[in-house]
One Martini backbone bead per residue (centre of mass of N, CA, C, O) as a GRO file, in nm:
protein
  199
    1MET     BB    1   0.091   0.047   0.029
    2SER     BB    2   0.053   0.360  -0.095
    3MET     BB    3   0.164   0.690   0.008
    4ALA     BB    4   0.095   1.015  -0.034
    5ILE     BB    5   0.236   1.319  -0.026
    6PRO     BB    6   0.128   1.600   0.086
    7TYR     BB    7   0.174   1.915  -0.065
    8THR     BB    8   0.359   1.895  -0.348
    9ALA     BB    9   0.146   2.048  -0.546
   10GLU     BB   10  -0.039   2.159  -0.333
   11ALA     BB   11  -0.153   2.376  -0.127
   12ARG     BB   12  -0.183   2.461   0.176
   13PRO     BB   13  -0.443   2.566   0.372
   14ASP     BB   14  -0.271   2.713   0.623
   15THR     BB   15  -0.050   2.880   0.406
   16GLY     BB   16  -0.046   2.856   0.071
   17LEU     BB   17   0.181   2.631   0.068
   18THR     BB   18   0.418   2.432  -0.017
   19ASN     BB   19   0.641   2.224   0.124
   20VAL     BB   20   0.887   2.312  -0.055
   21LYS     BB   21   0.851   2.620   0.001
   22ILE     BB   22   0.894   2.611   0.303
   23GLY     BB   23   1.168   2.471   0.295
   24ILE     BB   24   1.332   2.688   0.139
   25TRP     BB   25   1.292   2.925   0.321
   26LEU     BB   26   1.428   2.795   0.575
   27PHE     BB   27   1.695   2.746   0.435
   28LEU     BB   28   1.747   3.040   0.360
   29ALA     BB   29   1.758   3.147   0.647
   30SER     BB   30   2.016   2.983   0.722
   31GLU     BB   31   2.191   3.117   0.502
   32VAL     BB   32   2.179   3.405   0.613
   33MET     BB   33   2.320   3.336   0.881
   34LEU     BB   34   2.578   3.236   0.754
   35PHE     BB   35   2.656   3.489   0.589
   36GLY     BB   36   2.615   3.696   0.814
   37GLY     BB   37   2.848   3.598   0.997
   38LEU     BB   38   3.078   3.643   0.776
   39PHE     BB   39   3.018   3.950   0.740
   40ALA     BB   40   3.068   4.016   1.042
   41SER     BB   41   3.360   3.929   1.046
   42TYR     BB   42   3.463   4.129   0.834
   43ILE     BB   43   3.385   4.382   0.981
   44ILE     BB   44   3.553   4.333   1.234
   45LEU     BB   45   3.825   4.305   1.096
   46ARG     BB   46   3.826   4.581   0.951
   47VAL     BB   47   3.783   4.767   1.201
   48GLY     BB   48   4.041   4.643   1.362
   49ASP     BB   49   4.204   4.755   1.100
   50PRO     BB   50   4.369   5.039   0.993
   51ASN     BB   51   4.542   4.856   0.754
   52TRP     BB   52   4.334   4.775   0.555
   53PRO     BB   53   4.328   4.632   0.266
   54HIS     BB   54   4.306   4.622  -0.056
   55GLY     BB   55   4.226   4.400  -0.317
   56ALA     BB   56   4.450   4.498  -0.519
   57GLU     BB   57   4.699   4.406  -0.357
   58PHE     BB   58   4.599   4.089  -0.428
   59GLY     BB   59   4.475   4.099  -0.743
   60LEU     BB   60   4.196   4.205  -0.762
   61SER     BB   61   3.956   4.203  -1.018
   62VAL     BB   62   3.702   4.404  -1.128
   63PRO     BB   63   3.643   4.311  -1.424
   64ILE     BB   64   3.602   4.017  -1.353
   65ALA     BB   65   3.381   4.045  -1.138
   66PHE     BB   66   3.183   4.192  -1.331
   67VAL     BB   67   3.138   3.967  -1.523
   68ASN     BB   68   3.031   3.767  -1.307
   69THR     BB   69   2.793   3.933  -1.241
   70LEU     BB   70   2.658   3.922  -1.519
   71VAL     BB   71   2.630   3.619  -1.529
   72LEU     BB   72   2.433   3.602  -1.278
   73ILE     BB   73   2.210   3.790  -1.389
   74VAL     BB   74   2.144   3.623  -1.640
   75SER     BB   75   2.072   3.363  -1.478
   76SER     BB   76   1.825   3.467  -1.344
   77TYR     BB   77   1.662   3.521  -1.609
   78THR     BB   78   1.678   3.227  -1.708
   79MET     BB   79   1.531   3.103  -1.467
   80VAL     BB   80   1.262   3.247  -1.508
   81MET     BB   81   1.215   3.151  -1.801
   82ALA     BB   82   1.200   2.851  -1.733
   83TRP     BB   83   0.947   2.855  -1.553
   84THR     BB   84   0.751   3.011  -1.746
   85SER     BB   85   0.769   2.795  -1.965
   86LEU     BB   86   0.635   2.579  -1.806
   87LEU     BB   87   0.362   2.718  -1.755
   88ARG     BB   88   0.334   2.737  -2.085
   89ASP     BB   89   0.431   2.454  -2.221
   90LYS     BB   90   0.745   2.522  -2.304
   91LEU     BB   91   0.990   2.290  -2.324
   92SER     BB   92   1.214   2.403  -2.509
   93ARG     BB   93   1.253   2.672  -2.354
   94PHE     BB   94   1.319   2.537  -2.083
   95ARG     BB   95   1.575   2.398  -2.182
   96LEU     BB   96   1.727   2.643  -2.275
   97TYR     BB   97   1.728   2.812  -2.013
   98GLN     BB   98   1.838   2.599  -1.830
   99GLY     BB   99   2.106   2.553  -1.977
  100MET     BB  100   2.192   2.855  -1.945
  101THR     BB  101   2.205   2.849  -1.632
  102VAL     BB  102   2.421   2.631  -1.616
  103LEU     BB  103   2.635   2.778  -1.794
  104CYS     BB  104   2.665   3.024  -1.613
  105GLY     BB  105   2.755   2.878  -1.359
  106LEU     BB  106   3.015   2.756  -1.495
  107THR     BB  107   3.140   3.011  -1.579
  108PHE     BB  108   3.176   3.138  -1.298
  109LEU     BB  109   3.367   2.905  -1.209
  110GLY     BB  110   3.585   2.939  -1.427
  111ILE     BB  111   3.657   3.232  -1.343
  112LYS     BB  112   3.722   3.164  -1.046
  113THR     BB  113   3.949   2.971  -1.097
  114PHE     BB  114   4.135   3.158  -1.238
  115GLU     BB  115   4.152   3.357  -1.001
  116TYR     BB  116   4.279   3.154  -0.800
  117ASN     BB  117   4.536   3.087  -0.974
  118GLU     BB  118   4.648   3.365  -0.960
  119LYS     BB  119   4.687   3.381  -0.656
  120PHE     BB  120   4.878   3.132  -0.627
  121HIS     BB  121   5.096   3.217  -0.834
  122HIS     BB  122   5.147   3.489  -0.632
  123GLY     BB  123   5.116   3.384  -0.322
  124HIS     BB  124   4.803   3.392  -0.241
  125PHE     BB  125   4.701   3.303   0.080
  126PRO     BB  126   4.516   3.272   0.358
  127SER     BB  127   4.779   3.298   0.558
  128GLU     BB  128   4.873   3.586   0.488
  129HIS     BB  129   4.579   3.717   0.548
  130ASN     BB  130   4.272   3.813   0.654
  131PHE     BB  131   4.151   3.889   0.383
  132LEU     BB  132   4.208   3.616   0.241
  133ALA     BB  133   4.052   3.441   0.435
  134ILE     BB  134   3.773   3.577   0.377
  135TYR     BB  135   3.772   3.561   0.078
  136PHE     BB  136   3.794   3.243   0.051
  137THR     BB  137   3.546   3.182   0.224
  138LEU     BB  138   3.324   3.331   0.083
  139THR     BB  139   3.387   3.249  -0.231
  140GLY     BB  140   3.391   2.941  -0.177
  141LEU     BB  141   3.104   2.904  -0.054
  142HIS     BB  142   2.963   3.034  -0.295
  143GLY     BB  143   3.081   2.832  -0.514
  144LEU     BB  144   2.936   2.577  -0.382
  145HIS     BB  145   2.649   2.697  -0.446
  146VAL     BB  146   2.673   2.714  -0.744
  147LEU     BB  147   2.736   2.417  -0.798
  148GLY     BB  148   2.481   2.297  -0.670
  149GLY     BB  149   2.275   2.454  -0.848
  150ALA     BB  150   2.381   2.346  -1.123
  151LEU     BB  151   2.333   2.050  -1.071
  152TYR     BB  152   2.032   2.065  -1.012
  153ASN     BB  153   1.948   2.190  -1.278
  154ALA     BB  154   2.067   1.963  -1.453
  155TYR     BB  155   1.867   1.747  -1.334
  156LEU     BB  156   1.611   1.892  -1.424
  157LEU     BB  157   1.690   1.875  -1.729
  158GLY     BB  158   1.718   1.575  -1.711
  159PRO     BB  159   1.613   1.325  -1.514
  160GLY     BB  160   1.400   1.510  -1.356
  161SER     BB  161   1.193   1.553  -1.613
  162LYS     BB  162   1.011   1.290  -1.584
  163MET     BB  163   0.792   1.426  -1.388
  164LEU     BB  164   0.615   1.552  -1.608
  165LYS     BB  165   0.449   1.282  -1.658
  166THR     BB  166   0.348   1.245  -1.344
  167SER     BB  167   0.411   1.550  -1.202
  168ARG     BB  168   0.400   1.861  -1.306
  169GLN     BB  169   0.360   2.050  -1.060
  170GLN     BB  170   0.589   1.944  -0.889
  171PHE     BB  171   0.810   2.025  -1.092
  172ILE     BB  172   0.747   2.330  -1.099
  173ASN     BB  173   0.812   2.362  -0.794
  174ARG     BB  174   1.111   2.283  -0.812
  175VAL     BB  175   1.196   2.504  -1.012
  176GLU     BB  176   1.116   2.733  -0.828
  177CYS     BB  177   1.300   2.662  -0.581
  178SER     BB  178   1.557   2.665  -0.747
  179GLY     BB  179   1.536   2.963  -0.805
  180LEU     BB  180   1.544   3.079  -0.522
  181PHE     BB  181   1.826   2.976  -0.467
  182TRP     BB  182   1.964   3.120  -0.717
  183HIS     BB  183   1.900   3.412  -0.624
  184PHE     BB  184   2.051   3.402  -0.356
  185VAL     BB  185   2.327   3.359  -0.482
  186ASP     BB  186   2.326   3.625  -0.643
  187LEU     BB  187   2.288   3.809  -0.399
  188VAL     BB  188   2.545   3.751  -0.254
  189TRP     BB  189   2.729   3.858  -0.469
  190ILE     BB  190   2.622   4.151  -0.475
  191PHE     BB  191   2.776   4.183  -0.198
  192LEU     BB  192   3.060   4.078  -0.249
  193PHE     BB  193   3.173   4.264  -0.467
  194PRO     BB  194   3.196   4.535  -0.312
  195VAL     BB  195   3.328   4.438  -0.046
  196LEU     BB  196   3.598   4.300  -0.187
  197TYR     BB  197   3.657   4.499  -0.459
  198LEU     BB  198   3.576   4.819  -0.377
  199LEU     BB  199   3.631   4.887  -0.054
   0.00000   0.00000   0.00000
């Protein structure tokens, strides 16, 4: 005897949200606390050091980071377009936009890997200075989030899309919640870019 889990496709009557959407909002709240704690650490370190260096002293490139910012902004747009294409039953457009989202995520990671290699090549490691320690911690953790989001979006594009045949609305809900996570990751970078590269 199989029992279906309720409220995976339809909204709960008490909250007006599906279980997956409640879950993703709770998860994102914990992520806000995680990154909030790291940003607070950065502020304490910076305020406590009157000789806090600028990122350029360690070879941080504003143009490269700006390109990465544009890549993530484009990926947010393509993520929204993938979800809305699903809502309109335009599966080929969903696949196109979802693929572009994954490609943007991988492009971001490729650029970040190039940037890391440049730092290591010039001998800039986390142990050198508190700035580099917090830089690698924040950008490294963010990069792991981008990787996780790109892999999950690739799964939804590939094997996960089989759910469209069995539970269309549940699959649309999953894509929407994946989009919420992706937008959060993009928003974190919008804060990281000026804090680490410009200030």
